[in-house]
Every structure is written in C-alpha cells, then in structure tokens.
PQR file of N, CA, C, O and H, with PARSE charges and radii, in Angstrom:
ATOM      1  N   MET A   1      22.040  12.112 -37.313 -0.4000 1.5000
ATOM      2  CA  MET A   1      21.046  11.998 -38.361 -0.0000 2.0000
ATOM      3  C   MET A   1      20.068  13.164 -38.279  0.5500 1.7000
ATOM      4  O   MET A   1      19.695  13.624 -37.200 -0.5500 1.4000
ATOM      5  N   ASP A   2      19.681  13.606 -39.422 -0.4000 1.5000
ATOM      6  CA  ASP A   2      18.715  14.698 -39.512 -0.0000 2.0000
ATOM      7  C   ASP A   2      17.345  14.109 -39.852  0.5500 1.7000
ATOM      8  O   ASP A   2      17.130  13.603 -40.953 -0.5500 1.4000
ATOM      9  H   ASP A   2      19.984  13.233 -40.299  0.4000 1.0000
ATOM     10  N   PHE A   3      16.432  14.182 -38.900 -0.4000 1.5000
ATOM     11  CA  PHE A   3      15.100  13.633 -39.102 -0.0000 2.0000
ATOM     12  C   PHE A   3      14.077  14.699 -39.482  0.5500 1.7000
ATOM     13  O   PHE A   3      12.874  14.438 -39.477 -0.5500 1.4000
ATOM     14  H   PHE A   3      16.607  14.593 -38.005  0.4000 1.0000
ATOM     15  N   SER A   4      14.541  15.867 -39.802 -0.4000 1.5000
ATOM     16  CA  SER A   4      13.605  16.925 -40.174 -0.0000 2.0000
ATOM     17  C   SER A   4      12.984  16.613 -41.536  0.5500 1.7000
ATOM     18  O   SER A   4      13.586  15.963 -42.390 -0.5500 1.4000
ATOM     19  H   SER A   4      15.518  16.079 -39.806  0.4000 1.0000
ATOM     20  N   LEU A   5      11.779  17.096 -41.696 -0.4000 1.5000
ATOM     21  CA  LEU A   5      11.061  16.873 -42.947 -0.0000 2.0000
ATOM     22  C   LEU A   5      11.397  17.972 -43.944  0.5500 1.7000
ATOM     23  O   LEU A   5      11.631  19.123 -43.574 -0.5500 1.4000
ATOM     24  H   LEU A   5      11.290  17.624 -41.002  0.4000 1.0000
ATOM     25  N   SER A   6      11.415  17.599 -45.190 -0.4000 1.5000
ATOM     26  CA  SER A   6      11.623  18.610 -46.226 -0.0000 2.0000
ATOM     27  C   SER A   6      10.409  19.536 -46.237  0.5500 1.7000
ATOM     28  O   SER A   6       9.332  19.140 -45.791 -0.5500 1.4000
ATOM     29  H   SER A   6      11.226  16.664 -45.490  0.4000 1.0000
ATOM     30  N   PRO A   7      10.562  20.740 -46.731 -0.5600 1.5000
ATOM     31  CA  PRO A   7       9.407  21.652 -46.796  0.2800 2.0000
ATOM     32  C   PRO A   7       8.230  21.051 -47.573  0.5500 1.7000
ATOM     33  O   PRO A   7       7.072  21.271 -47.218 -0.5500 1.4000
ATOM     34  N   GLU A   8       8.525  20.305 -48.614 -0.4000 1.5000
ATOM     35  CA  GLU A   8       7.464  19.686 -49.411 -0.0000 2.0000
ATOM     36  C   GLU A   8       6.683  18.659 -48.590  0.5500 1.7000
ATOM     37  O   GLU A   8       5.453  18.641 -48.620 -0.5500 1.4000
ATOM     38  H   GLU A   8       9.466  20.126 -48.903  0.4000 1.0000
ATOM     39  N   ILE A   9       7.389  17.821 -47.871 -0.4000 1.5000
ATOM     40  CA  ILE A   9       6.735  16.796 -47.052 -0.0000 2.0000
ATOM     41  C   ILE A   9       6.013  17.436 -45.873  0.5500 1.7000
ATOM     42  O   ILE A   9       4.925  16.993 -45.504 -0.5500 1.4000
ATOM     43  H   ILE A   9       8.389  17.835 -47.846  0.4000 1.0000
ATOM     44  N   GLU A  10       6.591  18.452 -45.288 -0.4000 1.5000
ATOM     45  CA  GLU A  10       5.929  19.148 -44.178 -0.0000 2.0000
ATOM     46  C   GLU A  10       4.623  19.782 -44.650  0.5500 1.7000
ATOM     47  O   GLU A  10       3.620  19.740 -43.936 -0.5500 1.4000
ATOM     48  H   GLU A  10       7.475  18.812 -45.588  0.4000 1.0000
ATOM     49  N   ASP A  11       4.629  20.360 -45.831 -0.4000 1.5000
ATOM     50  CA  ASP A  11       3.406  20.931 -46.393 -0.0000 2.0000
ATOM     51  C   ASP A  11       2.357  19.843 -46.594  0.5500 1.7000
ATOM     52  O   ASP A  11       1.188  20.034 -46.259 -0.5500 1.4000
ATOM     53  H   ASP A  11       5.443  20.393 -46.411  0.4000 1.0000
ATOM     54  N   TYR A  12       2.769  18.720 -47.132 -0.4000 1.5000
ATOM     55  CA  TYR A  12       1.848  17.605 -47.351 -0.0000 2.0000
ATOM     56  C   TYR A  12       1.291  17.113 -46.015  0.5500 1.7000
ATOM     57  O   TYR A  12       0.092  16.861 -45.897 -0.5500 1.4000
ATOM     58  H   TYR A  12       3.719  18.565 -47.404  0.4000 1.0000
ATOM     59  N   ARG A  13       2.147  16.979 -45.025 -0.4000 1.5000
ATOM     60  CA  ARG A  13       1.724  16.528 -43.699 -0.0000 2.0000
ATOM     61  C   ARG A  13       0.664  17.463 -43.116  0.5500 1.7000
ATOM     62  O   ARG A  13      -0.336  17.010 -42.560 -0.5500 1.4000
ATOM     63  H   ARG A  13       3.121  17.184 -45.121  0.4000 1.0000
ATOM     64  N   LEU A  14       0.888  18.744 -43.246 -0.4000 1.5000
ATOM     65  CA  LEU A  14      -0.068  19.720 -42.722 -0.0000 2.0000
ATOM     66  C   LEU A  14      -1.394  19.678 -43.478  0.5500 1.7000
ATOM     67  O   LEU A  14      -2.462  19.829 -42.884 -0.5500 1.4000
ATOM     68  H   LEU A  14       1.700  19.112 -43.698  0.4000 1.0000
ATOM     69  N   ARG A  15      -1.318  19.473 -44.778 -0.4000 1.5000
ATOM     70  CA  ARG A  15      -2.542  19.368 -45.579 -0.0000 2.0000
ATOM     71  C   ARG A  15      -3.344  18.129 -45.205  0.5500 1.7000
ATOM     72  O   ARG A  15      -4.569  18.186 -45.104 -0.5500 1.4000
ATOM     73  H   ARG A  15      -0.451  19.350 -45.261  0.4000 1.0000
ATOM     74  N   VAL A  16      -2.660  17.018 -45.000 -0.4000 1.5000
ATOM     75  CA  VAL A  16      -3.340  15.784 -44.600 -0.0000 2.0000
ATOM     76  C   VAL A  16      -3.966  15.964 -43.219  0.5500 1.7000
ATOM     77  O   VAL A  16      -5.109  15.568 -42.992 -0.5500 1.4000
ATOM     78  H   VAL A  16      -1.664  16.971 -45.082  0.4000 1.0000
ATOM     79  N   ARG A  17      -3.223  16.554 -42.314 -0.4000 1.5000
ATOM     80  CA  ARG A  17      -3.745  16.783 -40.963 -0.0000 2.0000
ATOM     81  C   ARG A  17      -5.013  17.639 -41.003  0.5500 1.7000
ATOM     82  O   ARG A  17      -6.007  17.317 -40.351 -0.5500 1.4000
ATOM     83  H   ARG A  17      -2.294  16.876 -42.499  0.4000 1.0000
ATOM     84  N   ALA A  18      -4.973  18.712 -41.759 -0.4000 1.5000
ATOM     85  CA  ALA A  18      -6.136  19.597 -41.865 -0.0000 2.0000
ATOM     86  C   ALA A  18      -7.319  18.857 -42.490  0.5500 1.7000
ATOM     87  O   ALA A  18      -8.460  19.017 -42.056 -0.5500 1.4000
ATOM     88  H   ALA A  18      -4.166  18.974 -42.289  0.4000 1.0000
ATOM     89  N   PHE A  19      -7.040  18.053 -43.503 -0.4000 1.5000
ATOM     90  CA  PHE A  19      -8.107  17.292 -44.153 -0.0000 2.0000
ATOM     91  C   PHE A  19      -8.770  16.340 -43.163  0.5500 1.7000
ATOM     92  O   PHE A  19      -9.996  16.272 -43.088 -0.5500 1.4000
ATOM     93  H   PHE A  19      -6.114  17.922 -43.856  0.4000 1.0000
ATOM     94  N   VAL A  20      -7.973  15.619 -42.418 -0.4000 1.5000
ATOM     95  CA  VAL A  20      -8.512  14.672 -41.436 -0.0000 2.0000
ATOM     96  C   VAL A  20      -9.333  15.411 -40.385  0.5500 1.7000
ATOM     97  O   VAL A  20     -10.422  14.968 -40.018 -0.5500 1.4000
ATOM     98  H   VAL A  20      -6.976  15.675 -42.478  0.4000 1.0000
ATOM     99  N   GLU A  21      -8.815  16.526 -39.905 -0.4000 1.5000
ATOM    100  CA  GLU A  21      -9.545  17.296 -38.891 -0.0000 2.0000
ATOM    101  C   GLU A  21     -10.868  17.833 -39.429  0.5500 1.7000
ATOM    102  O   GLU A  21     -11.865  17.864 -38.708 -0.5500 1.4000
ATOM    103  H   GLU A  21      -7.931  16.886 -40.203  0.4000 1.0000
ATOM    104  N   GLN A  22     -10.880  18.253 -40.679 -0.4000 1.5000
ATOM    105  CA  GLN A  22     -12.069  18.886 -41.251 -0.0000 2.0000
ATOM    106  C   GLN A  22     -13.087  17.899 -41.815  0.5500 1.7000
ATOM    107  O   GLN A  22     -14.291  18.146 -41.752 -0.5500 1.4000
ATOM    108  H   GLN A  22     -10.070  18.228 -41.265  0.4000 1.0000
ATOM    109  N   HIS A  23     -12.609  16.780 -42.367 -0.4000 1.5000
ATOM    110  CA  HIS A  23     -13.511  15.919 -43.127 -0.0000 2.0000
ATOM    111  C   HIS A  23     -13.653  14.494 -42.607  0.5500 1.7000
ATOM    112  O   HIS A  23     -14.627  13.816 -42.936 -0.5500 1.4000
ATOM    113  H   HIS A  23     -11.631  16.580 -42.417  0.4000 1.0000
ATOM    114  N   VAL A  24     -12.715  14.035 -41.815 -0.4000 1.5000
ATOM    115  CA  VAL A  24     -12.777  12.648 -41.343 -0.0000 2.0000
ATOM    116  C   VAL A  24     -13.235  12.578 -39.888  0.5500 1.7000
ATOM    117  O   VAL A  24     -14.201  11.881 -39.577 -0.5500 1.4000
ATOM    118  H   VAL A  24     -11.924  14.586 -41.548  0.4000 1.0000
ATOM    119  N   LEU A  25     -12.563  13.279 -39.014 -0.4000 1.5000
ATOM    120  CA  LEU A  25     -12.914  13.209 -37.596 -0.0000 2.0000
ATOM    121  C   LEU A  25     -14.359  13.607 -37.298  0.5500 1.7000
ATOM    122  O   LEU A  25     -14.988  12.981 -36.445 -0.5500 1.4000
ATOM    123  H   LEU A  25     -11.778  13.845 -39.267  0.4000 1.0000
ATOM    124  N   PRO A  26     -14.905  14.612 -37.959 -0.5600 1.5000
ATOM    125  CA  PRO A  26     -16.304  14.958 -37.683  0.2800 2.0000
ATOM    126  C   PRO A  26     -17.290  13.815 -37.965  0.5500 1.7000
ATOM    127  O   PRO A  26     -18.390  13.796 -37.413 -0.5500 1.4000
ATOM    128  N   LEU A  27     -16.905  12.884 -38.807 -0.4000 1.5000
ATOM    129  CA  LEU A  27     -17.789  11.756 -39.108 -0.0000 2.0000
ATOM    130  C   LEU A  27     -18.055  10.906 -37.866  0.5500 1.7000
ATOM    131  O   LEU A  27     -19.097  10.257 -37.767 -0.5500 1.4000
ATOM    132  H   LEU A  27     -16.012  12.900 -39.256  0.4000 1.0000
ATOM    133  N   GLU A  28     -17.128  10.909 -36.931 -0.4000 1.5000
ATOM    134  CA  GLU A  28     -17.288  10.108 -35.720 -0.0000 2.0000
ATOM    135  C   GLU A  28     -18.501  10.535 -34.899  0.5500 1.7000
ATOM    136  O   GLU A  28     -19.030   9.744 -34.117 -0.5500 1.4000
ATOM    137  H   GLU A  28     -16.282  11.437 -37.011  0.4000 1.0000
ATOM    138  N   THR A  29     -18.937  11.760 -35.066 -0.4000 1.5000
ATOM    139  CA  THR A  29     -20.077  12.265 -34.290 -0.0000 2.0000
ATOM    140  C   THR A  29     -21.385  12.205 -35.076  0.5500 1.7000
ATOM    141  O   THR A  29     -22.410  12.709 -34.618 -0.5500 1.4000
ATOM    142  H   THR A  29     -18.508  12.402 -35.701  0.4000 1.0000
ATOM    143  N   GLN A  30     -21.348  11.595 -36.247 -0.4000 1.5000
ATOM    144  CA  GLN A  30     -22.535  11.511 -37.099 -0.0000 2.0000
ATOM    145  C   GLN A  30     -22.995  10.055 -37.201  0.5500 1.7000
ATOM    146  O   GLN A  30     -22.505   9.313 -38.051 -0.5500 1.4000
ATOM    147  H   GLN A  30     -20.515  11.186 -36.618  0.4000 1.0000
ATOM    148  N   PRO A  31     -23.917   9.647 -36.355 -0.5600 1.5000
ATOM    149  CA  PRO A  31     -24.364   8.249 -36.367  0.2800 2.0000
ATOM    150  C   PRO A  31     -24.857   7.778 -37.738  0.5500 1.7000
ATOM    151  O   PRO A  31     -24.694   6.609 -38.087 -0.5500 1.4000
ATOM    152  N   ASP A  32     -25.451   8.672 -38.504 -0.4000 1.5000
ATOM    153  CA  ASP A  32     -25.964   8.272 -39.814 -0.0000 2.0000
ATOM    154  C   ASP A  32     -24.857   8.010 -40.835  0.5500 1.7000
ATOM    155  O   ASP A  32     -25.141   7.551 -41.942 -0.5500 1.4000
ATOM    156  H   ASP A  32     -25.583   9.622 -38.220  0.4000 1.0000
ATOM    157  N   ALA A  33     -23.612   8.290 -40.484 -0.4000 1.5000
ATOM    158  CA  ALA A  33     -22.491   8.007 -41.376 -0.0000 2.0000
ATOM    159  C   ALA A  33     -22.076   6.535 -41.300  0.5500 1.7000
ATOM    160  O   ALA A  33     -21.261   6.071 -42.098 -0.5500 1.4000
ATOM    161  H   ALA A  33     -23.382   8.663 -39.585  0.4000 1.0000
ATOM    162  N   PHE A  34     -22.638   5.811 -40.340 -0.4000 1.5000
ATOM    163  CA  PHE A  34     -22.250   4.423 -40.104 -0.0000 2.0000
ATOM    164  C   PHE A  34     -23.373   3.464 -40.466  0.5500 1.7000
ATOM    165  O   PHE A  34     -24.555   3.801 -40.394 -0.5500 1.4000
ATOM    166  H   PHE A  34     -23.300   6.187 -39.692  0.4000 1.0000
ATOM    167  N   ASP A  35     -22.971   2.257 -40.857 -0.4000 1.5000
ATOM    168  CA  ASP A  35     -23.961   1.229 -41.161 -0.0000 2.0000
ATOM    169  C   ASP A  35     -24.268   0.413 -39.901  0.5500 1.7000
ATOM    170  O   ASP A  35     -23.807   0.750 -38.810 -0.5500 1.4000
ATOM    171  H   ASP A  35     -22.012   1.983 -40.915  0.4000 1.0000
ATOM    172  N   ALA A  36     -25.030  -0.633 -40.054 -0.4000 1.5000
ATOM    173  CA  ALA A  36     -25.448  -1.457 -38.916 -0.0000 2.0000
ATOM    174  C   ALA A  36     -24.277  -2.164 -38.236  0.5500 1.7000
ATOM    175  O   ALA A  36     -24.392  -2.594 -37.088 -0.5500 1.4000
ATOM    176  H   ALA A  36     -25.404  -0.906 -40.939  0.4000 1.0000
ATOM    177  N   HIS A  37     -23.164  -2.284 -38.935 -0.4000 1.5000
ATOM    178  CA  HIS A  37     -21.980  -2.953 -38.378 -0.0000 2.0000
ATOM    179  C   HIS A  37     -20.954  -1.960 -37.847  0.5500 1.7000
ATOM    180  O   HIS A  37     -19.818  -2.324 -37.544 -0.5500 1.4000
ATOM    181  H   HIS A  37     -23.071  -1.934 -39.868  0.4000 1.0000
ATOM    182  N   GLU A  38     -21.369  -0.707 -37.740 -0.4000 1.5000
ATOM    183  CA  GLU A  38     -20.531   0.382 -37.232 -0.0000 2.0000
ATOM    184  C   GLU A  38     -19.334   0.696 -38.134  0.5500 1.7000
ATOM    185  O   GLU A  38     -18.296   1.169 -37.671 -0.5500 1.4000
ATOM    186  H   GLU A  38     -22.292  -0.411 -37.987  0.4000 1.0000
ATOM    187  N   ASN A  39     -19.501   0.426 -39.409 -0.4000 1.5000
ATOM    188  CA  ASN A  39     -18.517   0.819 -40.414 -0.0000 2.0000
ATOM    189  C   ASN A  39     -19.048   2.054 -41.127  0.5500 1.7000
ATOM    190  O   ASN A  39     -20.259   2.252 -41.230 -0.5500 1.4000
ATOM    191  H   ASN A  39     -20.344   0.041 -39.785  0.4000 1.0000
ATOM    192  N   LEU A  40     -18.144   2.871 -41.612 -0.4000 1.5000
ATOM    193  CA  LEU A  40     -18.599   4.015 -42.405 -0.0000 2.0000
ATOM    194  C   LEU A  40     -19.341   3.502 -43.632  0.5500 1.7000
ATOM    195  O   LEU A  40     -18.918   2.544 -44.279 -0.5500 1.4000
ATOM    196  H   LEU A  40     -17.161   2.711 -41.529  0.4000 1.0000
ATOM    197  N   ARG A  41     -20.437   4.148 -43.934 -0.4000 1.5000
ATOM    198  CA  ARG A  41     -21.207   3.768 -45.120 -0.0000 2.0000
ATOM    199  C   ARG A  41     -20.359   4.010 -46.370  0.5500 1.7000
ATOM    200  O   ARG A  41     -19.563   4.947 -46.428 -0.5500 1.4000
ATOM    201  H   ARG A  41     -20.782   4.926 -43.408  0.4000 1.0000
ATOM    202  N   GLU A  42     -20.546   3.156 -47.350 -0.4000 1.5000
ATOM    203  CA  GLU A  42     -19.754   3.252 -48.577 -0.0000 2.0000
ATOM    204  C   GLU A  42     -19.910   4.611 -49.248  0.5500 1.7000
ATOM    205  O   GLU A  42     -18.935   5.157 -49.766 -0.5500 1.4000
ATOM    206  H   GLU A  42     -21.192   2.395 -47.303  0.4000 1.0000
ATOM    207  N   GLU A  43     -21.118   5.164 -49.248 -0.4000 1.5000
ATOM    208  CA  GLU A  43     -21.312   6.467 -49.894 -0.0000 2.0000
ATOM    209  C   GLU A  43     -20.571   7.580 -49.150  0.5500 1.7000
ATOM    210  O   GLU A  43     -20.145   8.561 -49.759 -0.5500 1.4000
ATOM    211  H   GLU A  43     -21.909   4.720 -48.827  0.4000 1.0000
ATOM    212  N   VAL A  44     -20.423   7.427 -47.849 -0.4000 1.5000
ATOM    213  CA  VAL A  44     -19.668   8.410 -47.062 -0.0000 2.0000
ATOM    214  C   VAL A  44     -18.185   8.298 -47.409  0.5500 1.7000
ATOM    215  O   VAL A  44     -17.507   9.304 -47.619 -0.5500 1.4000
ATOM    216  H   VAL A  44     -20.769   6.630 -47.354  0.4000 1.0000
ATOM    217  N   VAL A  45     -17.698   7.073 -47.465 -0.4000 1.5000
ATOM    218  CA  VAL A  45     -16.296   6.849 -47.826 -0.0000 2.0000
ATOM    219  C   VAL A  45     -16.030   7.383 -49.232  0.5500 1.7000
ATOM    220  O   VAL A  45     -15.006   8.023 -49.472 -0.5500 1.4000
ATOM    221  H   VAL A  45     -18.249   6.256 -47.294  0.4000 1.0000
ATOM    222  N   ALA A  46     -16.938   7.124 -50.147 -0.4000 1.5000
ATOM    223  CA  ALA A  46     -16.768   7.594 -51.524 -0.0000 2.0000
ATOM    224  C   ALA A  46     -16.708   9.117 -51.579  0.5500 1.7000
ATOM    225  O   ALA A  46     -15.913   9.686 -52.327 -0.5500 1.4000
ATOM    226  H   ALA A  46     -17.770   6.605 -49.952  0.4000 1.0000
ATOM    227  N   ARG A  47     -17.546   9.770 -50.790 -0.4000 1.5000
ATOM    228  CA  ARG A  47     -17.560  11.238 -50.770 -0.0000 2.0000
ATOM    229  C   ARG A  47     -16.241  11.796 -50.226  0.5500 1.7000
ATOM    230  O   ARG A  47     -15.690  12.748 -50.779 -0.5500 1.4000
ATOM    231  H   ARG A  47     -18.192   9.307 -50.182  0.4000 1.0000
ATOM    232  N   VAL A  48     -15.746  11.205 -49.151 -0.4000 1.5000
ATOM    233  CA  VAL A  48     -14.485  11.667 -48.563 -0.0000 2.0000
ATOM    234  C   VAL A  48     -13.325  11.359 -49.512  0.5500 1.7000
ATOM    235  O   VAL A  48     -12.414  12.170 -49.677 -0.5500 1.4000
ATOM    236  H   VAL A  48     -16.194  10.431 -48.702  0.4000 1.0000
ATOM    237  N   ARG A  49     -13.369  10.199 -50.123 -0.4000 1.5000
ATOM    238  CA  ARG A  49     -12.327   9.815 -51.083 -0.0000 2.0000
ATOM    239  C   ARG A  49     -12.285  10.801 -52.252  0.5500 1.7000
ATOM    240  O   ARG A  49     -11.207  11.219 -52.673 -0.5500 1.4000
ATOM    241  H   ARG A  49     -14.109   9.540 -49.989  0.4000 1.0000
ATOM    242  N   ALA A  50     -13.440  11.166 -52.768 -0.4000 1.5000
ATOM    243  CA  ALA A  50     -13.501  12.111 -53.888 -0.0000 2.0000
ATOM    244  C   ALA A  50     -12.941  13.467 -53.480  0.5500 1.7000
ATOM    245  O   ALA A  50     -12.234  14.113 -54.254 -0.5500 1.4000
ATOM    246  H   ALA A  50     -14.316  10.825 -52.425  0.4000 1.0000
ATOM    247  N   ARG A  51     -13.256  13.890 -52.278 -0.4000 1.5000
ATOM    248  CA  ARG A  51     -12.739  15.174 -51.792 -0.0000 2.0000
ATOM    249  C   ARG A  51     -11.215  15.109 -51.635  0.5500 1.7000
ATOM    250  O   ARG A  51     -10.508  16.057 -51.976 -0.5500 1.4000
ATOM    251  H   ARG A  51     -13.830  13.366 -51.649  0.4000 1.0000
ATOM    252  N   ALA A  52     -10.725  13.991 -51.119 -0.4000 1.5000
ATOM    253  CA  ALA A  52      -9.277  13.820 -50.962 -0.0000 2.0000
ATOM    254  C   ALA A  52      -8.585  13.848 -52.327  0.5500 1.7000
ATOM    255  O   ALA A  52      -7.529  14.461 -52.483 -0.5500 1.4000
ATOM    256  H   ALA A  52     -11.300  13.221 -50.842  0.4000 1.0000
ATOM    257  N   ARG A  53      -9.183  13.188 -53.299 -0.4000 1.5000
ATOM    258  CA  ARG A  53      -8.612  13.217 -54.657 -0.0000 2.0000
ATOM    259  C   ARG A  53      -8.581  14.639 -55.194  0.5500 1.7000
ATOM    260  O   ARG A  53      -7.583  15.076 -55.767 -0.5500 1.4000
ATOM    261  H   ARG A  53     -10.041  12.689 -53.173  0.4000 1.0000
ATOM    262  N   ALA A  54      -9.680  15.354 -55.005 -0.4000 1.5000
ATOM    263  CA  ALA A  54      -9.771  16.729 -55.508 -0.0000 2.0000
ATOM    264  C   ALA A  54      -8.715  17.633 -54.876  0.5500 1.7000
ATOM    265  O   ALA A  54      -8.247  18.586 -55.498 -0.5500 1.4000
ATOM    266  H   ALA A  54     -10.491  14.999 -54.540  0.4000 1.0000
ATOM    267  N   GLU A  55      -8.350  17.326 -53.644 -0.4000 1.5000
ATOM    268  CA  GLU A  55      -7.342  18.131 -52.950 -0.0000 2.0000
ATOM    269  C   GLU A  55      -5.930  17.579 -53.132  0.5500 1.7000
ATOM    270  O   GLU A  55      -4.981  18.072 -52.522 -0.5500 1.4000
ATOM    271  H   GLU A  55      -8.731  16.552 -53.139  0.4000 1.0000
ATOM    272  N   GLY A  56      -5.797  16.558 -53.973 -0.4000 1.5000
ATOM    273  CA  GLY A  56      -4.479  15.993 -54.249 -0.0000 2.0000
ATOM    274  C   GLY A  56      -3.909  15.172 -53.112  0.5500 1.7000
ATOM    275  O   GLY A  56      -2.692  15.060 -52.969 -0.5500 1.4000
ATOM    276  H   GLY A  56      -6.568  16.158 -54.469  0.4000 1.0000
ATOM    277  N   LEU A  57      -4.791  14.592 -52.298 -0.4000 1.5000
ATOM    278  CA  LEU A  57      -4.334  13.835 -51.135 -0.0000 2.0000
ATOM    279  C   LEU A  57      -4.614  12.343 -51.245  0.5500 1.7000
ATOM    280  O   LEU A  57      -4.449  11.611 -50.269 -0.5500 1.4000
ATOM    281  H   LEU A  57      -5.780  14.683 -52.414  0.4000 1.0000
ATOM    282  N   TRP A  58      -5.026  11.893 -52.397 -0.4000 1.5000
ATOM    283  CA  TRP A  58      -5.352  10.481 -52.572 -0.0000 2.0000
ATOM    284  C   TRP A  58      -4.400   9.875 -53.581  0.5500 1.7000
ATOM    285  O   TRP A  58      -4.235  10.393 -54.685 -0.5500 1.4000
ATOM    286  H   TRP A  58      -5.159  12.488 -53.189  0.4000 1.0000
ATOM    287  N   ALA A  59      -3.780   8.782 -53.199 -0.4000 1.5000
ATOM    288  CA  ALA A  59      -2.882   8.038 -54.091 -0.0000 2.0000
ATOM    289  C   ALA A  59      -1.845   8.949 -54.736  0.5500 1.7000
ATOM    290  O   ALA A  59      -1.676   8.984 -55.955 -0.5500 1.4000
ATOM    291  H   ALA A  59      -3.914   8.361 -52.302  0.4000 1.0000
ATOM    292  N   PHE A  60      -1.170   9.669 -53.881 -0.4000 1.5000
ATOM    293  CA  PHE A  60      -0.168  10.604 -54.379 -0.0000 2.0000
ATOM    294  C   PHE A  60       0.971   9.847 -54.973  0.5500 1.7000
ATOM    295  O   PHE A  60       1.930  10.450 -55.454 -0.5500 1.4000
ATOM    296  H   PHE A  60      -1.307   9.640 -52.890  0.4000 1.0000
TER
END
C-alpha cells in the first residue's frame, strides 16, 4: 500500500501546520486569551477562525 500524500494534500497539511504554529500555539502563552474557566475567549476563537477562513483553512 502506498500511504504517501498527494501533492495537494501535502500542501494543505503544511499550510495547516504553519497556521497552527503561527496563530494557535502562541495563544497558550497569552493568559488574557483565556476566560475564567481556562477556555479560549470567544473573541479570540472568532479572530482565529476568521483568519483560518481567509487563508482557506476553515471548512474546506
């Protein structure tokens, strides 16, 4: 069996990885990004969601 990814999927994988590294993981070090229950604030989630949509990474 060939488990290699198609070039299209590999490109998507790399784009998602870069997005997470640049826009999601840094939130972990920002206490003000979280609410009293240690969940990401809705406005933070909305901002990241909008950026993901703009980059074609949301609900593909």
